[in-house]
N, C-alpha and C positions, 0 to 999 in steps of 0.2 A: 545331782541332774533336781532339775524341776518338774512341772508340768503333770497333771491327773495320770496316777494310771492308765497301761490301755487294758482292757479287761479281754478273755480269749472269749472268742465267737462257740458258744457248749451249743450251734445247732443242726449237728451234725454235719453231712454234707453237701444237704441241698445250698445250692447258690456258692460252695466253697469253689472259686475257680482255681490259685495256686498256694502252693506252699514253697515257700524259698528257702532256701537252707545255703548261705557262704563259710566258708571252713579256711580260715588262713593258717597257711601253713610255711615251714621256713623258706621256701621253693617257691611254689605253686599258693597261690588258692584258689580253691573251686567254687562251684556253685552247681547246684542242685535246685531245681525246682519240678514240683508233682500234681499236675492238674486232678479235676475231679473224675473228670474219665478216661485216668492212669495215664495218658500222653504225659513224657518223660523230659525235660530240655539241660542240655549240662552247661558248664565256661568252665575255663581254666587260662588263669592270665598269672602274668609272673607276680610273686610278688612285689609289695614294696614296704623293706623296713623301716625307710627314713618316716613313712606315713602309710599304717596300715590301712587308714581309710581310703584310699587311694584303690590299692587293691579290689578291695569291699564294691566298690562302686563302680569300677572296668568291671568285676562279675556282675553284678545287677544287670550292665549295660549289654552284655554279651547274651543275657538272657533274655534282652528287650527285643535287642535285633534277633532273635532268634525266636518270636512270638509271645514273650510271657508281657501282658501289658501290667505295665504297675501299679494302677489304681485296679487290678484284679486281684493283687496279693492280699491275703488273709492274715496269713502269719508267718515271719520272717524272722530266720534262727541265725546266729552269728557263733564260731569257734572263733576264740579268738589267743592270742599269743600276747596281749596288751601286755599285759600284769607279770608273765613268766619273761620278756625280753626284761620287762624295769627292773625286777628284781634278781637278775643275771647279771646285770650290765649295769648297775650302780646307778639308773635311775627315778630312786624312791624322791617324794618328796622329803622337803625338811620337814623334820617331827620332835617338839619338844615332848618330853614323857615325864607325867608327873606321877613316881613311887613313895611308898614309903619311906620313912625314914630308917637310913642305917639301909637301906638296900636298893640303893643308889646303883651298885654295883654289878648286879642278879645279870646284864645282859654282858658283862665283860668277864664275869663268871662262869656262865652258859651252865653249864649241864657239868662244868668239872672235873671232865676226860679230853686227852689228846686223841686230836682227830690221826695223827699216825705216833705211835706211842714213842717209836726207834727213833725217829726222825728228830735229830738235835736242831737240824737249819729250818725245821718248814717254818711256814708265816702265818701267820697268827690272823685265825678269820676278821672279815673286818665288824665292824661294832655297828649294829644297825640304825643307834642314834648315837649322838658323838658323847662322851662323857657332859659335856658342857651345856646340850643341850638336855640335862636330867634333872629336874628340881623335887628334893627331898621334900618330903608332905608330914607333920606332925598330925599320925591318925596312925590308931593299932588296931586289931581285931586278935583277938585268940584262935586257937585252930579248934577252938566247939562255936566261933561264930561272936564270943563275947566281946564288948568295948573295953577295952582294958584305955586307949587315948581317945578321945573323942576327936570328933574333927569342930573346932571351932570356925564362929562367923571370920573371924580375925583372919586365924587360918588361910583361911581360904581365899579373903580379900586377898593376903599377900601373896600367896600362889596365883591366883588369876593373876593381879598385876605383873608378877614375874613374866610368867606365860607370857602376857601380851605385849611387854616391854622385848622380848625377840621376835617379834614378827614369825612366826611359824606357819607354813604351808599345812600344816595339820599338828593336830596334838594326840595324845594318847594314856590313858590314864589306867594305870596296875597298881594296884592295891594287895596287900598280903591279905589271904583268908578272904577275898573277894568273891571267891564262890559260892561261898557258902553265905554271907552276907554282903548284897553290893552295897548300902545305904552312903555308906563313904566317896562310893566312887561317881556314883550318882548326883548325888550334891554337888560333886567338885565340877562335874561334866555338866549339868545343869547352869554352873555359873559360868563357867567358861562360854557356851554357848549365848548366855544374855551378853557378855560383854565382849567376844567374837562370834556374832550371828554368822558371817561366810568362810568363816574356818572347820570344817571339819571336826569331831572327837569323836573318837574310839575308846569305847569301853571296855576292859577284856574283860569283864563280867559276862558283857552283851555280846562277843564275837566267843569266847572259848569259856565255860560256867566250869573248867575242871581243873583238877588240884596241877601242881610240879608249877612252881612260881617263873622257872625259868621259860620253857615253850607258854605257858599262855604269854605272857610280859613279851615275848618275842612276836606272837601273834600278834595281839593287838599294837604293837609297833608298825610291823610289815604290815597291817590293813591299813593303819595312819599316812602310812606314807603313798601304800597305793592308792586312796582314796581319792586324790587330786589329782593324779593322772589318769587312771580307768574313768573317773565322774567326765573328765574333759572328753575323752576319746569316746564315752560313749553317745554325750553331750552330740558333738560332732554329726556322730556317726548316724544319728536318729534325723539332725539337721539336713543332710546327703540325703539319705534314703527319703523323704519331705520334698527334697530337691528333685527328685527320683518320680516323685509321683506315687511311691511307697507307703500310706497312708497305714497301715498295718502296726499292730504289737511287735514290738521287736524284744527275742527271749534268748537269754545270751546262755551258754554252755557254762555249766559245774564242772570243779570236779571231781564231786559225785556223779556224773554221770545223768545229771539231773540239770533241766535250766531251769532258768528264773528272769521274772521281767526286767529291763532294763531299768526301772526307775529305783529297783530295788540291790540291782549287782554294784551301783559302787559305794554303796555300804557294806556290801559283805564284797569285798573286792581282794580280799583274801582267797574267796572260793572259787576262783577263775584263775587261780594259779597253773591247772592242769588242765585243761577245759578242752585244751584240743584233743591229747592222748583219748580222754573220756568218751568224746564222739563217736570215733570211733569203734570201741568196745560196744557202747550204747547200739550201734549198725547192725555189730557183728552178734550180739544177744539178740535183735529184732528178728535177724535174717535168721538164723536158727530157731526161734522158735516158730517162725513160719515151716518149718520142717520137719517140729518136736523133736528138734537135739537141744539136751540142757546140755550137753559135754563138750565145750568148747575150746580150743585154741586162739586166739587171734592175735595176728601179725600184720602189725601197719607197719611197713617198712618204702619208706618218705625218703627225699633226697637227703636230707641229714640225719637219723637214726633208725634206729628200731625199736616198734615198740609191741610189748605181747602181754599178754594175758591170759590167766587162765579159769574158766568158768564152771563150776561142776554138776548147779543146781538150776540153769537159767537163768540164773541174776546176777550183774556184775559185782564181782568180790570188792570189800569195799575197805580200806583201813582206816583209821579214828588218827590217824598224823601222817602227814607226807612230810618230806624232808629234801628242799630246794637247794641245791647248794650246800653250803653251812649253817641254812638256818631251818630250824623244825615251823612246821604250821599246824595246828593243831584246828585240821577240819577235816569230815570224814573225802578222801577221796579213793578214787578205783586201783586198786593194788596192781599197777603195771611196773615190768620190769625194760627199763631201754640200755637198749647199746649201741654202742656206736659203730652202727654199719650200714648207714642208708644207700640210695643207689652213688649218692656225690660224696660219700665217703672217702679219703684221699688215700691212697695206696703210699705204703712209703716204707725203706730199710731202715733196719735200726744199728746200730754200733756193732752188735754182735752179727749184722747179715742176715738177719731174718725178717722177710716181707712181713709189714706188718699194715693192718684195716683199722682206718681211724684211730681217734672221735674225730680230729680235724676232717670239716669239708671243705668242700669247694662252695657248698649253702646255693643261694638264688643266682649271684654275681661275686665272681664270674663262670661260676656251676661246675661241669665238667669239659675238659677240652672238646668233646664233641660235641659239645651246646653253639661254638664259633664266636664266644664274647671273650678270650683271652686268657682263657685256664687254660697251665700249660703244663699241674701235676697229672698225674694217671686217678682214675675214679673207678670203681664198681662200674660203672655205666659205661668208662669208656674200655673197661676190658670185653665187658658184653658187646660192645660198637664190634671190637677187633676180633673177637671169635664170632662174628656176622649174626649171632643168636639176639641181637638185635639189630633187624634189618636199618639200614643206610637210609635207604629211600624211600622207607616204609612212612606216611604221614601222621603228623605228630601233633599235640593239640599249641594251639598258638600260633599255629604255624612253622614250628620250630623246622629244623632240618639238620641234620645230623653230620659234622663237619670227621669224615674217617680217616682223613689223611691227620686232622691234630691229634684224632683221640691214637695212631699208630704212634706217634711221637711222643708224646707223654709216656706210654705204656712202654716203649720201646725205651727210652730214657731210663727208667725202673728197671727192666730186665737188665740193659744196661750195668747194675753195681749189681745184678744178681747172679751175670754171666750165664742168661737166657734172651733167647730171641723174642718177639712181640709175641706169637702166639703164644708161647708156652708161660709165657708172663701172663697173660689177660689170664690162663687157662688157672694160674696158680694163683692169683688176685682173686677169681670167682670161689674157689674152693678154701683159701684162708676165709672169705666173705660168709660162708657156708657152716665154717664151724665154728665162727662167733655167731650167726642165728641160729644154731646146731645146739650148742651151751645155754643160751638165752631160755629156748623151750626145753631145757632141762632141767634147769633151776627155774622153774615154772612148775614141772613137775615129775621127773625122778627125785627129783634131790627135796620135794615135799611127799616120801612114797605116794607119788599118782604116777598108774602105768598110763604113756600118752597112747598106744594103740585101743584104749579105750574113747577117742578123744577128735575132732574133730577140727581142723587147720582151716579159720578164717583166713584166709591170704589177700589182704587187698594193699594199696599203697600205690606209687607208682613204679616200683620194682618189686611189691612182694609176690604177684604173680610171676615173675622171672624166676624164680629161685623156689617156687611153692612146690613142684616137683623134685627138686635136690631135698627140700627137708623130706617130703614124705617116704624118697628112701631113707635119708640118712636117720633121721629121729623115730620113724619103727611106727608112721600116726598110722591113726585107725580108716582116715581120708582126707582128703583136702575138696576145698568149697571157694571158687573162684565167683566173688558179685559177680553180677552184671553190670556195673562201674566201677571197679577196683582202685581207679586213679582217683576217684570223686568218693570213694566209700564214707569217707570221715563227715564231708557234708552229707552224703544223704547218711548216717546215722544222727544226725542232726533231726534228719524229719519224724525218728523214732525216737525221738527225745520224751519224755513227760516232764511236767515241772516235778522239782523235788524239793524241802523244802527238810533242815537238820534241825535239832536240839539236842541238847547233852545237859549231866547234871553231874557229877560226882560225888557223892554219897559217905564213902570207907564205912561200911557199916558190916560186920560177921554177919553169915545169912544165915536167920533162921526163923520157924515159924512166927514168931510176935513183928516178923520186920516186913512180911509179906504183904498186910495192906496197908502200907507206906508207899512201899513203892510199886504198889497197884495205883493206886492214888496218883501218883507221880507221871505214868503215861498215861492213866485220862486225862490227867489236864493239861499235861503238852500236848495230848491226841487234838484236846479240843480245841488249845492256840492254833495249831498247825492247820487244820485242816480248815478251820475258820478263815484263816490267811488267804487258802488255797480259795477258797470259799471268793474271798473279796478279788483273788485275782479272773473270775469266770468259771472255775471247775465246777460240776456238776458234782454233790457231792455221791452220786452212786461211782462213780471215776473214780476218787478217791481210796485208797487204801494206806496203810501205816504199815510199815515194818520196827518192830522192837526187839533190842540185843543190848547186853548189858555185857562191861568189860569185869571179868572177873579172875581169882587167883586165891593160891593159899596162902592161909593169915603166914606172914613172916616174907614172901616172897616178893621181888619188888617190879616185878615187868605183868602184865593182864594178856588174857585172851577173849578173843572177843565171842557171846555168845548168844545166837538165836534166841527171844524169848517170843514163843506162839503157845497161847493169846498171850498180850499182855496183860492179862490178871493175874487173880489168887493162884486159880490153877494151873497156869504156863509157869509162873515163878515157882512154883514149888517142883517142878522136875528141873529147876535150875541148877541148881550142887552138880543132880545127874549127871545132868548133858555136859558142866564143865569138867567132870574127871572124865568122862568117856572124851571128851577131845583133849586134855592136858596128855592122856596114855596115850591116843591117835600119834600127837603132836611130839610128845619128848621120851613116849615108850615107858613111861613109870607114872603110877596116879596112888597116893595113898588116901582109902578109903576113911580112915580114921582121923585125918584133919583139915580142921574146918574150913570151912569157903566163905572170903570175902568178896564183897558187892563194890566193886571201887568207882564205875562211871555209869551210869544208863543213857540209853539212847535213843533214838525218837525219829524215823523218817518218813515223813507223810508225801506221798506221788501222788500227783493228779496225773490223769490220764487223758493225752489229746488227742481228738479227731483229725485222722490221716487217712486220704486216700490209698488205692492199691495201685499198682503198677501194673500196665497193660500186659498181656500174656504175649508170650510169645509165638510166632506161628507155627504148629506144627511142623513137621518133617520125620523121614525115613530116617531111617541108622546111614544110611552114606549124606553126606555133606551134599548140597546144590551145587552142580557143577562151577556155579558163580560166585561160589564159598570160597574156592581157592586161586588168590589169585596172581599164583606164580613160584617160582622156585628161588633157594638163595642157598647159597654155600655157607657152612656154619660149623664149625669146630664146639661138637658138643660139650657141657662140662665132662673133665673124666676120660677123654677119648685122645687119639694120640693123633690122629689129621681128620680133618673138612669132610664133612660128606653134604649130596643134597639133599635137602630139606624142605619138604610142600610148603607156603604160608598162606596162612586163610586168614580170612575178614571174619573176628567176630561178630559183627555187625550184621552178617550175610547168612551167619548161622541156624542155624531152625531146631524147635524144642527134636529131642528123640535124636539129634546128632549123634553121631560119634567119630571122634578124628583119632586116630594109629599114631602112637608115636613111631619115631621122631619126630616132633610139628613144631612149629610155631604159631600161632594164634594171636596175631593183632587186632590194636585197636586203637583210638585217638587219645585216650589215656592210660595205656598201659601195654604188658606184652605175659603173655604166657607160655611159655616151654614143655613141652610135652615131650617128655625123655623116651627113650627104645624102651620099649616094654611096659610100655601106659598108653592109657587113654585117657581122652577128653570127654567127656558126657554133656550137652546141653538139653536144660532142664525148662518145662514153660515158664517158669519166672525167670529166663535169663541169665540162673546161674550155672556157673563152668565144676563139674565135679572131675578132679582128677585121680584118678585108679591105677592100681598097677594092677597089668591086663595077664600076669600069669603069679 
């Protein structure tokens, strides 16, 4: 990425016309624009997997047609799947890896475990860098950072020449114990850059200054392989935005729930792998915060999958390591559980005659059979069309018209394998899908010792509200909150995101009083570095906050628990051991008060709050919806019922603040449909949110 970085304008909202966010999903690409006056404009276009930037451009075009002048855009957010797709489809650029002599095969040995212990025929996981492209370097540090084998000029010249001869698209450098002292990595990287100035070079100690050789090396290799892909994509995206007349800072969503300027995103490409799901969680936290809710479960059900996240204290939970496919990535990411139960998830019958849902998906092309684009396999969406809970004649985003006949044929074909009619099969598909969703919710709550009755479900995505009432009942939740534009909520979440930078450092020291000044010193220096970068990005000092934590374990243990440190001073660190023991007791049911605690890795995040306008309030109304809000009646077989019934159909855009809709009912809008079951009611508030509640 070339060109000077665009600074964020921190002048409040005076003169701020539009904040625009575009989020790329597996099926649709969504756009949301919020103006200074609180006006909201939305766009929803089919994703273009072959050229994701094309859907981005079309979404901005649609927003422009709706009245968003590109020249009046002041901030442009984007959530992209470009890194995820490159990683999962083998689209990484060719990387040459330089590693310590004797450690060429770290990427082959991995962590020494078998993914499936009892499977004698399991395929070997792919290697991020082929063995022929791994170069051993004569250098070595000890576990205390002592130089055992110095990196000589002659060795550096040899390695650089060998790297250049292979003509790589990117280079990764990962040396043993470089998280303690990076001098050898830095020296070799400097020499490579001098010889190959147009080839991106990734240094493991810069992307993940943490121990465990395989994850750190894998992270460096992944980052290196992603940099040419992400860099090219972002450069083209900026050019497209400029051609549209949008001369605004481009901010890219990260896996940690925060954004970073596009100018830095390609150098930290590994941080973008889970950017899409993180945007929805950021939006859920912001929406819940506007109501004073700190205990939430976000549920994002799109066309391809279901993403669930539990928020216990008003802050998105972040895990220091993410696993994508077979590969670990050392970077903070929002703790999300994914299940193959999206609206486009395919229903099929296994060899035992059992009805199954997913993980295969009809995706954006051809999509569910009901989309009329050539799909012929039944999906969750098709089941709702057959049941009538997704009305075929209701208008949908993008001018899409549902094909009831195609949906019925696909569902009937699945039913033929089960000996059931189309209607009973459709109900079974919905029930199995809801069972999988409930299991996902329980995995982040009940299975972690958390009572879901204390949590509010924020349901979004194109298919989330359609199942929210069922989940309210099945999972025993405290309530359900459906955002104003649930089908576009990931894009709306981008508008709610702030800038975020993370840094970490492995220390591996027993926690004792004499160590506290050293640990506090690291936090102080790291905070100065990160806040300094945010200031250079244009964030005011008053809008920056830091979040400190430490990975701890009992001496002798192999894995850690992440414990918050507040404040990040000697006083806060003095309570770290007690807080770790309490967390260990809560997590595992036991804790030894006499066992020494080891500090493994220190972590710090700096968050820069961005200015954002508030959407306009929904006009007030009475308890009864206005007559114009009900657009008709539909015949629908509600989930779990044995026969169809006549159900009122409401247009959500016509509902007013204070309106209550008793179930059974269907509340429809262009981007999503909300199902209100019998003995439930929907309530609209001033923000335009819809609350689902049990009425008895």
